[in-house]
N, C-alpha and C positions, 0 to 999 in steps of 0.2 A: 411391428406396427400395432398401435393401440386403436381399435375401432370404437366408435361411440357406443356406450352401453355395455362394453365388455370390461370385466374386472381384470386388472393386472396388478400383481403384487408390486411390480416395479413402479407403478404409478398410483399406489394406494392413497386415496384422499377421503377420509371418513370424517364427517362433521358431527359434533356433539353440541347440545344446547345446555346452557347452565346459567347461573346467576353470579358469575364471577367467582366461583368456588370450584374445588376439585370434585369431580363426579365419581361416585362409587360405581364399580362394574354392575352391581345388582340393580342399579336404577335404569339400566338400559332396557329398551322395549324391543322385543323380538330378537331375531338372529343377529349375531355380530358379523356375519358374512354378507354385509350389505353390498348392493351393486350400485356403482355410480355411473352416471351418464358422462363418461370421460373420453374425450378425444382431443389430442393436442392440448391446448390450454383452456378449453371450455369444459367446465365441470358442472354437470346437472345434478339435480336432487331427485333421483329416480325412486328411492324408497325412504321410509322413515325408520327403518328397523334398528338403526344404531343411534337414533336421536333421543335425547332425554332432557329433562328440565321442567320448569313450571309450565302449566297449561297443556293444551292438547297438541300433539305432533302427529301429522299424518301426511301421506302422499295425496296429491290432488291430481285429478284428471285434467284440470285446467293448467296449461303450461305455456311457456314462451317458446321453447324448442325442446327437442327430445321427446320423452314419453310422459313425463309428469313433473310436477314441481313440489316443493316442500310447503305444506300448509301449517302455519303457526298461529295458535290462538293463545296468546300469552296471558298469564294471570298477574304478572308483575309489570311494573312500568319499564324495566330495563332488563333485557335478556342478552346474554353473550353466547355466541356460537363459535366454538373453536375447533379447528381441524386437528386430526392426528398429524404427526410429522410426515412429510412427503418430500420427494426430490424435485426441485425446480432447476431446470437447466436454462441458461441464458440470462440476460440482464433484464430484470423486471422493469417495465416501462409504465404500466398503468394497470388498474384493476377495475372491472366493471361488474355490476350485479343487476339483474332484472328483479323488480319488486312490483307486486300488485297490491294496492291499498284496498282495504275492505270496501265493499260496495254498499254497505248499510251504514247509517250514522254511528259514530263512535262516542258520542256524548261530549265531544270537545271540538272546538274550531281548529285545534292544532293536531294534524295527523301524525306528527312525530318526525324522527330523523334516523338515519342509518350511518353508523361509523364503521370504518375498516382499520384493522391493526395487523401487523405482520411480526413474526418472530423467527430468528435464525440464531440459535445458541452458538454455533460454530463461528459466526461473524460478530458475536456480542451484540446482537439485535434482539431486544426483548420487548414484546408488545409495543412496537413502534407505531405511533399514530400515522396513518396514511391520509385520512381525510374524513369529512363528514358531509352528507348531503341532506338538506331539509326536504321533507316530503310535502310541505305546504305548496299548494297550487298544482300538485300533480293530479292528473285525471284519475278517477276511481274506475274500477272494473276492467282496467287494462294494465299490461305490464309496462313499467317505466324503466328505461335504462339509466342506471346511476353510474357516474364516471368518477374514478379516483386516480388522478395523476400521481405518480410516485416522484417525490422530490429528487433533485440531482444528488443531494447529499446521501439520501437513503440508497439510491441506485449505486453510488460509489461504494458504500459500506457492504451492500449485498454482493457486489462484483458480478461475476459471470454465473452465479447460481448458488444454490444452497441445498445440501443433502438432507437437512432436517427442518425444512420450512414449515411454519404453521400460519394459518390465516384465522383471524378472529373477526366476526361480524357482530356489532352491537346494535340491537334494535331498541330504540328509545321511543316508546309509544304510550299514549294515555292509558291509564289503568282501566281495565275492563274492555279494551279494544276487541273487536271481532277479528276474523281470520286475515292474516297477511300471507301472501304467496311469495316464495323466493325461488329463483331459477337462474341457471346459466351464469355461474361465477366465472368471469373471464380473467385469466392471468396473462396479460399481454406482455410479451418479451420481444427480443430481436427477431423472433420468428414472425415474419410479415404475412405469410400465407401458408396454409397447409391443406392440400387437397388429397384426402385419403381414398376417394372413389369407392365408397362403401356399397355393399349389396343393396339394390333397390333404389339407389339415388337417381333422381331425375335432373340433377344439376351438379355442377362442381362445387360442392359445399366446402367452404373454408372453415376449418376448425381451429384456426390459430387464435381466435378471439377478436380478430379485426373485421370479420364478416365480409370479406372480399369474395363473395360468391360469384362463380362463373356460370355461363350458359352453354348448354350443349347445342351444337349447330350441325345440320346436315347428316344426321344419323349417328353422331357421337353417342356412345352408350356405355353403361357398365356391363361387363361380361365376365362370366366365371372363368377362373384359371386354375389349373391343377396345382401350380406352385405357389401363386400369390393369393389364391382364394377368390379374389375379384380385382378388377382394375378397369381403367378407361380403355375402350377399344376405338381406334381410329382406322377407317377403312382405306385411306389413301386416295379416295376419289371425291368425297364431299364432306367428310366429317372433320370438325375441329372444335375447339372450345374458345369462347369469347370471355375474356377476363375483364374486370372493371378497369377503368383508366386510373393512372397514378399508382399502380400497384407497387412500384419501387420508389415512390416520391421521396426525394431528399436523401436517399442512401448514398453514402460516400464509400462504403464497402459493400460487397455482395457475395452471397453464396446461393446457388441454386442446386438442389439435389433431387434426384428422382430415380425410381426404377423404370427401366425401359426394355421392351422386347421388340426389336425391329423385325417386322414380318416380311418386308420387301425393301431392298436397298434402292433408294432413289436419291441421286445426287442433289444436294442443296435443299432437301425437305427440312422442316424445322421441328425440333423438339419444343422450342419456344421462340417467340419473336416479340419483343417489347419495344415500343417506340414512343417518341416524344417529338416536340417541335425542333429539336436540335440534333436528332440522330436516332439510333436504335441499338438494341442488344439482341443477339440471337445465338442459338446453339443448334448445329446441324449434326446428325449422326454420321454423315458421309459427304465429303466434297467430291468434285469430279476426279480428284487425284487420290481418293481413298483416305481421307483424314476426318476424324472427329474434330470439329472446330467451333470455338467460341469467338465472336467478334463483338467489340464495343466501339461503335462508329460515331464520330461527330463531324469528320471531314476527311477528304482524301489523304491528308497528311497527318491526321490525328485519329488513329485507330489502334485499339488494343486487341491483339490477336494471340491466341494460344491454340495449339493443335496437338493431337495424339492420333495413333492408329484408329481407323474407323471401327465402328461397332459391328460385331458379327450379326448374322441373320438367325433368328429362331431361338435365341438364348436370352434369358433375363440378365441384365447387367445393371449394376448401380452406378449412376453417373453423377458427378458433382463438379461444379466449377467454383473457384473462388477468385475474387478480384480485390486486391488491396494496393492502392497506389499504382505503381508500375509493375507489381507482381501479379501474374496470372498463372493459375494452376488448374489442371484438369485431373480428376480422380476417376478411376474405373475400378469397381469392386473394392473400394476402400483404400487404394494405393495411388500415389501420384503417377499418372500415365503421360503427362506432358506439362511443360512449364515454359514460361517466357517472361523476359523483362522488357517492357516496351512502353508505349505511350500511355499515360494514366488517363483512363476514361471512366467516369462514374455514372451511375443512374441519375444522380443529381444534375450532372451536366446535360444528360439527355433530355431531362424535363418530363413533364406530365402531358400525356396526350392519349388519343384514341389509338386503337390497334394494338391490343395486348392479347396474344393468342398462344394457345398450345396446339401444335400440329399444323400451323399455317404460317406462311411467309408473307411479308408485305410486298414481295416481288412476285412475278409469275413463275414461282418455283413449284415443284410437285407438293401436294399435301402429304402428310406423314402417314405411312402405313405401319402402325405399331400399336403396342399396348403400353400404357403408363400406369404407375401406381406411386402413391406416397410422394407427391410433388410438393417440394418445400422451397420457400424463399426466405432468406435471412438478410438483414442489413448489416452484417459483419462477415468477415472472412473466417469461417470455421477452421480449426486446426485439424491435422491429420487424424488424431485420436478420436475427435468428435465425429468425423466423417466415417471412420472405420466402424463406429457403433451403428451409424445409420445403414451401413452397407453389410451388416452381418450376413454371412452366406446362408442361403436357404438349404436346399438338399442336393444341389448340383455338384458340390465338391466338399471334401474335408479341408479345414483351414486351421493351421497351427501358427499363432501369432507370438507365442512365448512371452506374453505380457504378465504372466504370474510373477509376483515379486520374489517368491521363494517356494520351496516345497518340491515334492516329487511329481505332482500332477502336471501333465501337459495337456491343456484343454483344447478340444476341437470347438472352435467358435461357431461352426455351422450347426444347423439343425440335425445333422447326422449324429453328432455327439459321440464320435469315435475317439474318446479321450485316451491319451497315452500316459505312460509312467516313465520317469527317469530311472535308469539303472547305472550305477557307477558314478564316476567323477563328472560332474556337470554343474554349471552355474549360469546365472543370467548376466548379461553385459549389454552395453549400449549397442543397438543394432542400426541397420540402415533405416528401419522403420520402427521406432520405439525400442523395445527390448529385443534381444536376441538370445539364443541358447548357445553357450560355450561348451564344447565337448573336448575332453582330454582323456580319453580312455573309456568314457561312458557312452551311453546311447539312449534312445527312446524306444521303448517297447510299445507297439501299437496293437490293437485288438486283432483277434483272428479273423481271417476272411475278408479283409478290407477291400480286396479287389475281386472277390469271388464272383460278382455279377458283371464284371467289366468286359464287354466285347471291344470297346475302344478304351483309351487310357490317355491321361495327360498328367504331367507333373511339372511344377515350377517351384524354385526356391532361390533365395539369396544365400550365397555361400561365401565364407571367408576361410581360405586354406592357410593353416599356420605351419604345417609340415606336409610336404608334398610326397607322402608315402605311397608307393605303388599299391593299387587295388583297395585303398580305403573307400568306404561307401558313403554316398549321400543317403541312399535308401537301398534296402534289400528286402524283398518280399518272397517268401518261399516256405519250404517244409524241411524238417530236420534230415529227412532221407536224401536231400539234395537232388531229387529227381525232377523237381520243378522249382524255378526261381526266376526273379526279375530284379535287376539292379541298375543303378547309375553310379559310376565312379568318376571322380575328377582326375584320376591319375592311373589309368590302365596303360598297357604298352602294346603297340602295334608295329607294323612294318616301318612306319615313318617316325617311330620314337614314342614319347609319352603322348597320351591322348585322352580325351573324354571318351567314355564308352558306356553304351546302354546294351543290355542283353536281356532276352526273354527266352527261357528254356522250358518247354512243356513236353509231355509224351508225344506231341504231334510234330515237334521240330525245335531247332535251335536257330535263333536269329541274333546277330551280333552287329552293332553299328558303332564305329569309332570316328573321332575327329582329331587329327594331330594338333595338339595344343598343350603347352605347359602352363598351368594355372599360376598366376603371380601370387606371391605370399602377402598376407596381411592386407589384402584389398577385397572389397565386396565385388562379387560377380554373380550374375543371375544365370542359373542353369535350368534348362527345361527339356522335356521330351514329350512328344505326342505320338500316339499310335491310332491312326484312323485310315479307313479305306485301304487296309493292308499295306500301309506305308508308315514306317517309323522315321521320325525326324528329331535330330538333336539341335538344341538351341543354345547359343552362347550370347548373353547380354542382349537378348531379344531378336537375334538374327538366326535364321535357319542355317546351321553350319554344315550339316551332313544329313543325307536321307538314305533310306533303304526300302526298296519296294519288294513286293512278294512276301510280305510277312503273313504267313497263313495261320499262325497261332494267335490266340487271344489270351489276355491275363486270366480270363475265366477258365481256360483250359488247365490252369495250374491247380484248380480245385480249391478247397477250403484251406488256404495257407495258414499255418499256425505260428510261424516265426516272421513277423513283420516289424522291421526296425528302421529307424533313422540313425545313421552314424555307425552302423556295425554290419559286418559281413557275416553271411551264413558259413563261410569257409574260414580257414585259419589265416585270415588276412589282417593287416593292421587296422585298428579303429580309425575312424575319421578324426583328425585333430584340427579343430577350427571352430567356426561358428555358423549357425543356421538361423535364418530369419524368413518369415512370411512363407512357410511351406504350405503348398496346396496340391491336392491330387484329386482326380475326377474320373468317373467312368464315361465321360464325354470327351471326344477328340476335339480339343481346342484348335481354332485356326491360328495362322501365324500372327494375326493382329492381336489376339488375346495374350500370346506370350510376349509380344512387344510391349503391350500395355503394362504388364507386370514388371518388366525389366527396366523401366525408366528410372534412373537414379534421381531421387528427390532433390529439388532445388534447396540449397541451405536455408535455414530459418532466417539468417541475416545475409542475403545475397549481396554481391558487390555493387557499389554505386559508381557511376561515371565520375571521374575526377572533374571538378569544375574548372574550366579553362577560360582564359581571356586573352585579349590582344590579337596578334596576327595568327589566327587559327583557321582562316578560310583560304581557299585556293592551295590547300595542302594535299598533295597526291603522292602516294607511295612513300610515306615517312620512314626515315631511319634516325635513330637517336642514340646518343652515348652520354654518359656522365663523365665529366672531366673537371679538373680544379676550377672552381668558380661557378659551376652550374651545369646546365644540360644543353647540348648542341644538337639541333635537329636539321636534317637535310631532306630535300624532296625534289620530285620531278619539276623541271622548268628550264627556262633559258639559262644556260651555264650552270645549272643545278642551284636551287634556292636554299638559303641558309637562314636559320632562326636560332634565337638563344632564349633560355629561360633560367632564371636563378633558382627557381623553386618548383619546377615541373607543373606550374599552374599558369603563370603569365608569360606570354611569348612575344618577342619583338623580332622584326625582320632585320637581318644583318647582312644582306647583300647576296652575292653570287660567288660560287666557287671559282668559276672561270669567267673572265670578262668576255672571252670569245671561245668558240669551240676549238679544242686542240687540233693542230694541223692534220694529224693522222685521221681524225674523224671527218674533216672536210674532204680529205683525199678519197676516202672510201664512200662517204654518204652525201657529200655536198654540204650545203649550209643548213643543217638541221635547226629547226626552231627551238627544240628542247632536247636536253639529255635526260635520260630516264632512270628511275628506280635506284637511287644511290644506296650504298651500304657503308656504314662507318664502323671501324673496329680498331683495336689497339693491340699490337703484338710486335715483338722484335724491337722494342724501344721507340716506336713511332706510330702515328695514326695512319690508317689506310682507308682510303675512300675508293670504293669500286662503284662503277656506274655503267649504264648501257647506252649504246648508240645504235639506232635502228630506225626503220620506218614502219608505220602501223600495218599489221597484217602480213609482214614479211619475216622470214627467218634468215635473211641476210643481216646478221647482227654481230656486234662485238661488245665485249666487256672491257672497259678501260680501268686504269688504276692510277691513283695519285696519292702522294704521301705528304705528311707535314709533321714537324716535331712537336709543335705546341698549338693547340686550337685557340688559345687566348690571344695569340699575337696576330698582327696584321700581315705577317709574312704570307706570301703566295703559296698555294699548293703546287707541288712539283709533279707534273704529269709524267707517268712512267710508261705511257703507251698501252696498247691492248694486251690483255692477258690471254684471252682466247676468243675465237670468232667462229661463227657458223656460216656455211655456204659462202665463204670468202676466199678469193684467190684460187678459184676452181674446185674447191672442196664441195662434196655433197654430203650434207649432214641431216639426220633426222632429229635434230634438237635445235633449240633457239637460244642463243647466247645473250639473254637479257635477265633482269631481276636477280642480281648477284646477292649473296649473303655469305659471310665468313664466320666460321666457328673454329676455335682452337680446341682440339680434343684433349682427353685426359692424359695423353702421352706427350702433349705439347706440340702436336703437328697441326698447322692451320689447313683448313679445308674450305673450298669454295663450292657452295651449292648455287644452282641457277636453273633457269628454264621457263618456258612458256609454250603451251600447246605442243604441237608436233609429237615428239617422243616422250614428252613429260619432263619431269624434274631430274636433274643430273647432279653429280658430286665428283669433284676432282681434288687431289691434294695440291697444296702449295708449298713453296720453299719458305725458309725462315724470313726471307725478305719480301715475300708476297707474289712471286712469279709462279706460273704453273709448273708443277714438278712431274715431268714425263707425260706419257700418253694415257695413264690410267683414268678410267671414267666409269662411274657407277650410276645406273638408272635407279632412282629411289622412289619415284611416285608417278602415277598417271591418274588423271581425273576422269570423271564421267564424260564419255566421248574423248575429246582431247583437251577439255577446258580445265587445265591445272597450271598454276604459275605461282610466282612470288614465294619461294621456299624461305623458311627461316628456322634454323636449328638451334636449340638450347639444350644444355645438360642439366638434369636434375636427378641426382643419384637414385637408382642405378641406371636410369634411362637417358638416351638422347631423344628429344621430342622434335619432330618435324612438323612445323606449321606450314600450311599451304592455302592458297586462295583458289577456290573452285568457281566455275561458271564465269560470268562476263563483267568486266569493269568498263569504265570510260564511256558509259551511256547515260550519265546523269541520273535522273529519277528512274530510268528504265534499267539501271545496272542490277545484276543479279549476283554479284560477288558475295562470297561467304567464306569464312575461315574455318578450316578443319585441322585436325591434328592426328598423328600417329606416333608410335614410340618404338624404340629398339635399344637393346643393350649394346649394339655395335654402331659406330658412326656410319657405316656403309649399309646398314639395314640387315634384314628386312624390317621395315616399319609397319606395324600393325595397329589398327584402331581397336577400341575396347570390345568389339565383337569378334576380334581375331582375324578380321579381313585385312589382307595386305594392301598398303597404299598403291602398290603396283597393279592392283585389281580395282582401283577406284575406291578403296577404303578410306575412311576419314571420319573421326568422331567430331561432331559439330562443336565449334567454339562460339561463334557469333554469326548470326544471320540478320538480314535486313528487317526493318519495321516499316510502318506506313510513312513515317517521317524520314528516318535515317536509312536510306537505301544502300544496298551493295557494299556493306563494310568489308574491307579487305586490305591486302598488301601490308600485313602487320609486321611489327618488330616487337621484341620482348626485351624489357630492361629491368634489372634489379636495382631498386633505389628506395630510399627512405624506409628501409627495413622490410620491404615487400617486393612483389613482382608485379610489373605493369605490362599491359598489352597496349601497344601504340599502333593506330591504324587510321585510315580515312573512311568516311561515309559520305554519301551524297545527300545533302539536306534538302528535302522536298519543300520545306518552309522557306527556303532561300534560293529557289530556282535550281536546285540540284547541284549547288556548288560543293566541291569536295572539301570536307571539313575535318579538322584534326579531332580525334577522339582518343582518350586515354582512360583505360579501365584497370582497376586492380584485378589480378588473376588469383582466384581462390583455387586450392587444390583439394579435390575430394576423391579419395581412393585412387590416387595416382593420375587424375585427369583434371585439366584446368576448367574453371568456370568463369565466364566473362559477364560483365554487366550488359545493359541494353546496347544496341548498336550505335 
């Protein structure tokens, strides 16, 4: 962070004065190491030591802001002031300059004018004229703010910034004029506000150039901090910051970024809360259910929400949120920790109004007890690389991002500067976050003693295994004598087979922790380990997979380790073959939420869009779909089972019912049911098979029926084949529920029927070639949280079978909590595991799609391959239409072996 009045090579902006000619170095006055009053986009003129040109150049104690201004007493009628090249990030919107006219007569009725030009050679912009402001009529003896809007064409040419920007100021004044004062050149970009909370500040000073200064209220103050130097301190009882109204006026995209250290966790306190006449935007570090949450609200059915694991207490974390259209992303410590596709809500829709706060809610929620620093607001959605720069680690952990384009250096981007070096075969490749390091026999050598001071320890890294060789290392820290070492391997061996394993061996003891799991090849997975409170914990994709208590040794007990590597064992074990990305380790024991934040797979840069649908798409519940000659046939719950047709998977028309009346066997068992439920459509054995459920709500006295048809395009009636299986029927006592059928034909050609709802969870049975149940074999394949799991749907995508399921509650309109999850297995009968390695029989399930403020309870999905891609077909309850179940179709993208769905 660049504080005002502090020189930074990365933000060097030195002005020179001339007469439209090249200036020789020996014409400079004083030291070349001048200091600029530079903070954000406000550049002051604190010294004259590098100024030169005609007339007298000096620093003046009279100033607009900062410590001084530049006093110019020109001897010529026109003087040009040109800066050295500097880096400008963001799109330049306008330029402003404070000018004080001479207080004595200048011998002319015309006081002059000031022009501004910009140059950017890399964008072919050379001394481009920005604007001219006449000084006639400006009051003398005071600073006047001169404004220079940047034209749309010039903004387009400059793009998102320039690494070699130059600014030229032309002062056109009468000959013999007395002293002019220049101060506070403002380069206004898409950075709408920047609060750096400097030492000694008595207000929230905005250094973005827009002057949106805030007011400290109720004891808010600047306090010293060992890690950040200084920052805003909010006590949680009375303190907050009042910001000016309209701080995000007109913005259609948004980024808010800040450093925050939560001192006391209080649910629904606010990092910020911005409001207008039509709604509000807020960010809370922790909800009642332990989530970091951003909400953009305009109405009960139009709210954009994104969540991530809550922030820990007592640690500085960099937080950023971005909003672009329907895409919402939360970043913690520079990596995406949560994402959502939902209702698009922008600051422009919220409107301008009072009630813009840091640390305070507009509702009776607790005030924030935390420290903030470097609070920024942009009116565009920053990219991950930009946010990573803002979030550069301080001294709490080493961080290896592998963003170097080439070479042997592996840079530690934190202030610890524990840089490593590549040894052997290694190269960069596309990672899950920017670039990654590809190892194939090589490794990274880290400095000696990197954990010598660690009483606690944490490690996290994205890994991609290409050869699952036993005992290859993600890291190994130790000494050549092998008396002390600490390692993490993705492929150790234990009693239950291949496992993740962490070990710490010191003269004080040996501690070994394993988790049975075979890493999939060619997929990114996040591995982590923490050691705190004498407990070691292994993490897989953000979930605590195994723990070991009674760890009485610390990494510091190993002493000054001299052999510290990434990708290589201290023993004669195979080298790690694969890729590493975003490697971090710390002498602080992270809590589980911090590992979960690091392990969130980023939303793709081009996430899927809902397919636009029209026609008969309402009152669609439990959809099933199949492609057949002529188009797509969709069936759903309803009287006699409802049928629809689409020629293009976009426009749907109603095409009647499967059954004019319920089959006799249904009436015999259940009476005159109003609806048959949850059909499934498949094709095998030369004909179409329609399976459906007959039951009453809340009962597991149920049956799955079966009907067949040779050609869906004909008006021929379906031939009902009777029940395939029943639960609690005819005196049987069953801990399953025979509803929600789905058929898949496995890779050996055998059809299988999955089914189930609540009770004992989801089941799987084999069928005959003609569609009847084959014997008494039954497999339990999934259970939900509590008992709330239903609607299985299995698809094959080599080398895995994917089991989709709907967890929680359907059929409650806008109060429905349905959500779709998925697990996978190399066997049709399981076990099905989610991406954290948790079995679906233990309520595991990787989220696929959850509800939004408008589309509630998405679920009971079907998956179809069509039009050269894969689609997810399901219903959601539309809060904008009375909670009516509505058909939704989304492309499924696949990222590292797992599906990604559009908004619900």
